[in-house]
Every structure is written in structure tokens, then in C-alpha cells.
C-alpha positions in Angstrom: -64.9 35.1 -11.3 -63.3 35.7 -7.9 -60.0 37.5 -8.0 -58.2 40.8 -7.1 -56.4 43.4 -9.2 -53.2 41.5 -8.5 -54.3 38.8 -10.8 -55.0 41.3 -13.6 -51.5 42.8 -12.9 -50.0 39.4 -13.4 -52.1 38.7 -16.6 -51.1 42.1 -18.1 -47.4 41.9 -17.1 -46.8 38.5 -18.6 -49.3 38.9 -21.5 -51.3 35.9 -20.4 -54.4 37.0 -22.3 -55.7 36.2 -25.8 -53.8 38.8 -27.9 -55.6 38.0 -31.2 -57.2 41.1 -32.8 -57.0 43.3 -29.7 -59.3 46.3 -29.8 -60.5 49.1 -27.5 -64.1 49.0 -26.4 -64.8 51.6 -29.1 -63.3 49.4 -31.9 -59.7 50.8 -32.4 -56.9 48.3 -32.9 -54.4 47.8 -30.1 -50.8 46.5 -30.3 -49.0 46.1 -26.9 -45.4 46.8 -27.7 -44.3 47.1 -24.0 -46.7 46.6 -21.1 -44.6 48.9 -18.9 -43.0 48.4 -15.5 -45.1 47.6 -12.4 -45.4 50.6 -10.1 -45.9 49.8 -6.4 -46.0 53.5 -5.4 -48.7 56.1 -5.8 -49.9 56.6 -9.4 -50.8 54.4 -12.3 -50.2 50.7 -12.0 -47.8 50.4 -14.9 -45.4 53.0 -16.1 -43.4 53.6 -19.3 -45.7 51.4 -21.4 -45.7 51.7 -25.2 -49.0 51.0 -26.8 -50.1 51.4 -30.5 -53.8 52.4 -30.7 -55.0 52.7 -34.2 -52.2 54.4 -36.1 -50.8 56.3 -33.2 -47.9 55.0 -31.0 -48.4 56.1 -27.4 -45.9 56.2 -24.5 -47.2 56.5 -21.0 -48.9 54.7 -18.2 -51.5 51.9 -17.9 -54.1 51.7 -15.2 -55.8 48.4 -14.3 -59.1 47.7 -12.6 -61.4 44.7 -12.2 -64.3 46.9 -13.2 -64.0 50.1 -15.3 -66.2 51.9 -12.8 -63.4 51.6 -10.2 -61.8 54.5 -12.0 -64.5 56.7 -10.5 -64.6 54.9 -7.2 -61.0 55.8 -6.8 -61.6 59.4 -7.9 -59.1 59.1 -10.8 -61.3 61.4 -12.9 -60.4 64.2 -10.5 -56.7 63.4 -10.2 -54.4 65.0 -12.9 -51.7 62.4 -12.0 -53.8 60.0 -14.1 -54.1 62.2 -17.2 -51.0 60.5 -18.7 -52.7 57.1 -18.7 -52.8 55.9 -22.3 -54.8 52.7 -21.8 -57.3 51.5 -19.2 -57.2 47.7 -18.8 -60.2 46.2 -17.1 -61.8 42.8 -16.6 -65.3 44.1 -17.2 -66.1 47.4 -19.0 -69.2 48.5 -17.1 -68.7 52.3 -17.6 -66.9 54.6 -20.0 -64.4 56.8 -18.1 -62.8 60.1 -18.7 -59.7 62.1 -17.7 -59.9 65.3 -15.7 -60.1 67.2 -19.1 -63.1 65.1 -20.2 -61.3 63.0 -22.7 -62.6 59.5 -23.2 -60.0 57.0 -22.0 -59.2 54.1 -24.4 -60.2 50.8 -22.7 -59.2 47.2 -23.2 -61.6 44.7 -21.8 -60.2 41.2 -20.8 -63.4 39.5 -19.7 -63.4 37.0 -22.6 -59.6 36.9 -23.1 -58.3 35.2 -20.0 -57.9 31.4 -20.5 -60.1 29.3 -18.2 -57.2 27.1 -17.3 -55.1 30.0 -16.2 -58.0 31.3 -13.9 -58.5 27.7 -12.6 -54.8 27.4 -11.6 -54.9 30.9 -10.0 -58.1 30.1 -8.1 -56.7 26.8 -6.9 -53.6 28.5 -5.6 -55.2 31.5 -3.9 -58.6 30.1 -2.8 -57.9 26.4 -2.6 -58.1 24.3 0.6 -54.5 23.2 0.8 -52.9 21.6 3.9 -49.3 22.9 3.6 -48.7 25.4 0.9 -50.9 26.8 -2.0 -48.9 25.0 -4.7 -48.5 21.7 -2.9 -49.9 19.6 -5.7 -47.6 21.2 -8.4 -44.4 22.4 -6.7 -42.6 19.1 -7.5 -43.0 19.9 -11.2 -40.9 23.1 -11.0 -37.5 22.8 -12.7 -34.3 23.0 -10.6 -33.1 26.3 -12.2 -36.3 28.1 -11.4 -36.4 26.8 -7.8 -32.7 27.5 -7.2 -32.9 31.0 -8.6 -36.0 31.8 -6.5 -34.7 30.3 -3.3 -31.5 32.3 -3.6 -33.5 35.5 -3.9 -35.8 34.6 -1.0 -32.7 33.7 1.1 -31.2 37.1 0.4 -34.5 38.7 1.4 -34.4 36.8 4.7 -30.8 37.9 5.4 -31.5 41.5 4.5 -34.4 41.6 7.0 -32.3 40.1 9.8 -29.3 42.3 8.8 -31.4 45.4 9.5 -31.5 44.4 13.2 -27.8 43.8 13.2 -27.2 47.3 11.8 -29.6 48.8 14.3 -27.6 47.2 17.2 -24.4 48.3 15.5 -25.6 51.9 15.5 -26.5 51.6 19.2 -22.9 50.4 19.8 -21.5 53.3 17.8 -20.1 51.2 15.0 -18.4 48.6 17.2 -18.6 45.3 15.3 -16.9 43.3 18.0 -19.4 44.4 20.7 -22.4 43.9 18.4 -21.2 40.4 17.4 -20.7 39.6 21.1 -24.2 40.6 21.9 -25.8 38.7 19.1 -23.7 35.6 19.8 -24.8 35.7 23.4 -28.4 35.8 22.2 -27.8 32.8 20.0 -26.5 30.9 23.0 -30.0 31.1 24.4 -31.3 29.0 21.6 -34.7 30.8 21.4 -36.0 29.9 24.8 -33.4 31.9 26.7 -32.4 34.2 23.9 -33.7 37.4 25.5 -32.0 36.9 29.0 -28.8 36.1 27.2 -29.1 39.3 25.2 -29.9 41.3 28.3 -26.9 39.7 30.0 -24.5 40.7 27.2 -25.8 44.3 27.2 -25.3 44.5 30.9 -21.8 43.1 30.8 -19.8 44.8 28.0 -17.2 42.7 26.3 -14.5 45.3 27.2 -15.0 44.4 30.9 -14.6 40.7 30.2 -11.4 41.4 28.2 -9.9 42.9 31.3 -10.2 39.6 33.1 -9.3 37.3 30.2 -6.5 35.8 32.2 -8.8 34.6 35.0 -11.4 32.0 34.0 -12.8 32.2 37.5 -13.5 35.9 37.3 -15.1 35.6 33.8 -17.4 32.8 35.2 -18.1 35.0 38.2 -19.1 37.9 36.1 -21.3 35.9 33.8 -23.1 33.8 36.4 -23.3 36.8 38.8 -24.8 39.1 36.2 -27.2 36.4 35.1 -28.6 36.4 38.7 -27.5 32.9 39.7 -25.3 33.9 42.6 -27.9 35.8 44.6 -29.2 32.8 46.5 -27.6 30.9 49.5 -25.4 28.3 47.9 -23.8 25.1 49.5 -21.1 23.9 47.1 -17.6 25.4 47.2 -17.5 26.3 43.5 -20.6 28.5 43.3 -19.6 30.1 46.7 -16.2 31.0 45.2 -17.9 32.5 42.2 -20.2 34.4 44.5 -17.3 35.9 46.5 -15.5 37.0 43.3 -18.7 38.5 41.9 -19.5 40.5 45.0 -16.1 42.2 44.7 -16.4 42.8 40.9 -20.0 44.0 41.3 -18.9 46.7 43.6 -16.0 47.6 41.4 -18.1 48.1 38.3 -21.4 49.1 39.8 -23.2 46.2 38.3 -26.8 45.1 38.9 -27.6 41.5 38.1 -30.5 40.3 36.1 -33.5 38.6 37.9 -32.9 34.9 37.9 -36.6 34.2 37.1 -35.9 35.4 33.5 -34.1 32.2 32.8 -36.2 29.2 31.6 -35.6 25.6 32.6 -39.0 24.1 31.9 -39.3 21.6 29.1 -35.6 21.9 28.2 -33.2 19.0 28.0 -30.6 19.3 30.8 -27.9 20.0 28.2 -29.8 23.0 27.2 -30.3 24.4 30.7 -29.2 28.0 30.9 -26.6 27.2 33.5 -24.9 24.9 31.1 -25.1 27.4 28.2 -23.7 30.1 30.5 -20.8 27.8 31.4 -20.1 27.2 27.8 -20.4 30.9 27.0 -17.9 31.7 29.8 -15.5 29.1 28.4 -15.7 30.6 24.9 -15.2 34.2 26.2 -12.2 33.0 28.2 -10.6 31.3 25.2 -11.4 33.8 22.4 -10.6 37.5 22.1 -11.8 39.6 19.2 -13.8 36.7 17.9 -15.5 38.6 15.1 -12.1 39.5 13.6 -11.2 35.8 13.5 -14.5 35.1 11.8 -13.7 37.6 9.1 -10.4 35.9 8.4 -11.7 32.3 8.2 -13.6 31.0 5.2 -13.4 27.2 5.8 -16.4 25.8 7.7 -14.2 23.3 9.6 -12.0 26.1 10.9 -15.0 28.1 11.9 -16.3 25.1 13.8 -13.0 24.9 15.6 -13.6 28.3 17.2 -16.3 26.6 19.3 -14.7 23.2 19.9 -12.3 22.1 22.5 -13.7 24.6 25.0 -13.8 22.7 28.3 -16.2 24.1 30.9 -15.3 24.1 34.5 -15.0 20.5 35.9 -17.8 21.3 38.3 -20.3 21.0 35.5 -19.3 17.5 34.6 -21.4 16.4 37.5 -23.9 19.2 37.7 -26.7 20.8 35.5 -27.6 23.3 38.3 -25.7 24.7 41.3 -25.9 22.4 44.3 -27.7 19.6 42.5 -25.3 16.7 41.6 -25.9 14.5 38.6 -24.3 11.6 36.8 -21.0 12.5 35.1 -21.3 13.7 31.5 -19.5 16.0 29.0 -20.9 19.5 28.8 -18.9 20.7 25.8 -20.9 22.0 22.9 -22.1 19.5 20.4 -21.8 19.8 16.6 -25.5 20.6 16.2 -25.2 23.5 18.7 -22.1 24.8 17.0 -23.7 24.6 13.5 -26.7 26.5 14.9 -24.3 29.3 16.0 -22.6 29.3 12.6 -26.0 29.6 10.8 -27.7 32.1 13.0 -24.8 34.4 13.9 -21.7 33.9 11.8 -23.4 33.7 8.5 -25.7 36.6 9.3 -22.8 38.8 10.4 -20.7 38.0 7.4 -23.7 39.1 5.2 -24.4 42.2 7.3 -20.7 43.3 7.4 -20.4 42.8 3.6 -23.5 44.9 2.9 -22.7 47.6 5.4 -19.1 47.9 4.1 -20.1 47.3 0.5 -17.7 44.4 0.3 -19.5 41.7 -1.5 -16.9 39.1 -0.8 -18.3 38.7 2.7 -21.8 38.4 1.3 -20.6 35.6 -0.9 -18.9 34.0 2.0 -22.1 34.1 4.0 -24.0 32.3 1.3 -21.1 29.8 0.8 -21.1 29.1 4.6 -24.8 28.3 4.5 -24.1 25.9 1.6 -21.7 24.0 3.8 -24.0 23.7 6.8 -26.6 20.9 7.0 -30.3 21.7 6.7 -32.3 22.4 9.8 -34.7 19.7 10.8 -38.2 21.0 11.7 -41.9 20.5 10.6 -41.7 23.0 7.8 -38.7 21.4 6.2 -40.2 18.0 6.7 -43.4 19.1 4.9 -41.5 20.4 1.9 -39.6 17.1 1.8 -42.9 15.2 1.7 -43.9 17.4 -1.3 -40.8 16.5 -3.2 -38.7 19.5 -2.4 -35.5 17.8 -1.0 -33.4 19.9 1.3 -29.7 19.2 2.1 -28.1 22.5 3.1 -28.9 25.4 5.5 -28.9 27.6 2.3 -32.0 25.7 1.2 -33.7 25.2 4.5 -33.4 28.9 5.4 -34.8 29.9 2.1 -37.7 27.5 2.4 -38.5 28.9 5.9 -38.7 32.4 4.4 -40.7 31.1 1.5 -43.2 29.4 3.8 -43.5 32.2 6.4 -43.6 35.2 4.1 -45.0 34.0 0.8 -47.0 30.7 1.2 -48.7 31.7 4.5 -50.0 34.8 2.9 -50.7 33.2 -0.5 -48.4 35.6 -2.3 -48.3 33.3 -5.3 -48.3 36.1 -7.8 -45.2 37.5 -6.2 -43.5 34.1 -6.2 -41.5 32.6 -9.1 -42.8 29.2 -8.3 -46.4 30.5 -8.4 -45.7 32.4 -11.7 -44.2 29.3 -13.2 -47.3 27.2 -12.4 -49.6 29.9 -13.8 -47.6 30.1 -17.0 -47.9 26.4 -17.6 -51.1 26.8 -19.6 
């Protein structure tokens, strides 16, 4: 058989072996009262197990190996930390093993006790030639409760990992949530392609500086486009030259150094996603909203959260331009619903979760999850593949969880750590 110790851990934990007339390799009867708790740190594989061997009830640890001889390969016979092992569970007993004191260790051999169907399912999951995910032929059979419970856990794992970066930035900003939110919101305005230069822009242009000029839309635009590096060239149109004049004054006042314009990407982007348009939208938002994160904390309705980003008209110049000095057909440049929902998903929901966990106020964590429930699912190839497999996705709650499931479980075939995989393996 082809498997790792993880498979035996799974078999032992869920008692998926033939339990009829269990005996040690020396013939003593075995009754597994409690298999113990899986230990992922140093030491025996399962702790606090309760096993009756013969007439004696033992409490202690259980060590698991594919072959009994692995005990010696791992030098457990020289490690006193393994002297409290009460049972050695192996697939094949190829060698009697002893503790450091020379005592023979009771051993349970599972070679002929693992159902062939269970192994077949495991082998198909972990070693099969699937196109999308390991359980693609069976995931549609999983009941809604199991799927929902697991996706909730996986989604929280995703938010916890992302939250760690938020808290790291918060610490760099000395606990200033407004500044941290401003920086992450700016990064989200880059929509992946220009995320990094947007983040660099926000860090080079503190929100407190912008708040000093909140009554002058022109100065806010000048600061944002100037710091982004778009006002360094010779310009023809009146509007960018007016911005340039304002920025030259403000640059000297604050001692700013602009970013290099080459950092911004235009290639293969739809014109509405050009960084110049996103910068214009960002400037309009900053001009309209002060202490935006405080407002987010106060609002629970998704419609009202969307309104924070709607009716934010950019400068009229952009109605006929996508770049400076390059005229185009007239079109609206206000943010669309899809872009707004992306900000709500990637920034607002994340910050509600991070704030709730950091402040130990679970109501904000709950609001974060509720917000994701109210947002539509993202549309991408991963979600489409799950849809084809019978896993229908309607909300961002579900799509975010499925992205985490695919990227951090399915791609690495962690089926034994996945509730879906466990459910499939139990159906024997």
C-alpha cells in the first residue's frame, strides 16, 4: 500500500479499522476507550489516550508508524519522552521495539484491519489524476451542513491570515486604525495590478496631510497625482498644469519626493481601470470622506456602506480623458458597483474582522461575516470550476471560502485535514 503516517493518524483518530477482537502482537486483548488527542508538536502522536490492555487500564500516549522499525529509525528507543507511550500502532509489525528502559512496547498491527474501500478512497483522493480538486467526483455528495460548517471555518482561517498583515501595519502605524485603513484602502484601489504603487503612495502621503487640505479638492488632487509621479513631465492641458503648479508648492512645503511614474501599469488594463482614473476616484473619495474607518464601524447595512463610495464625482476633466493630454470620448468615470463591492470585500470586511479580533469585540467579527454574506460571489476560474462540480456559489462568503479551500487544501491534497475529505473517507 502507498500512504503516509497521516493516513494512519486519520484511521486511528476516527477508529476506521476493524475493531473486532483487537490484540497486541503478543496476544493480549486491547480495548480502545479513548484514542487520545492528536499532537502536532514534539512528542508522541496522540496524547491523553485511555487503552485497556489485558486487565489493565492505561492512560498515556500513543505513537503511530507505518512500520514498527520506524521507532528505531527515529531514535525513540533513546528518547525518554517516549517512555510514557502505552501503545505502538503500526501498519506492519516488522520489529519488536523497546523503551529506553528495555521494556517491550505493546503493539497493535493494522495491516489486515483497514478496509480496502477506505484505502481505495484515500488513494483516489491523494494519488489520483484529478483535473480540478482531489474530491471532484464526490464533492457533490457532501451534505449542506458539513459543507457550510467547513466553509465557515476555512473562511475564518483566510481572514485570520489576512488580518495578521493588517495588525502588522497597525503596529507600524502605532495603533492608528484610520491611517492603517487608509493605506489598505489605497492598496485595494490598485485592484491587484497597481496595488503596490497605490500602497507606496499612501505611505508616502499620510492621511493627516490630506486632511489639512480637505476643503480644497484641487490641492488633494495635486498631492495625489503629484506624489504618484504623474506631474513630473511636460504637460499641455490646463488642468494637469494647474495640478503641477499646486504640487510644486506643496512638495516644497512638506519635503515630499514623488514615486517613479514607471511603477504604474497601464498594459492590458481596460481604460476604466487605468491608474490615472483610479487615482482620480481615490482623490474624490478622500475629498468627500473624513475618518472613513469610523464611519465603517458605525454602519452595518451593506447598502449604506456602498453609499460611502457612490456619488463621488471625479474632476470633469476625466469625463473626456483616461490619461493626461490624451482626449477621449465622453464617459462617466465614477466607480461602478463591481468595483465598490470589491472594496467592501477586500478592505471593509477584512478590517471589521481584524478590528473585532484585535479589540476582542466579536460583534465586529460577526458583522464582517454578515457583510460577506450580503455581497455577491466573485467570478473567476476557480469559482466556475466549483460550480461545474455542483458546488453552487452565490455570496462572497462562499466564494472567499472556496478560494481558501482550493489554494490551501486542495492544491496540496490536504484531504485528511479537510472535513469534506474526511466525510468522503467515512462513507465506507
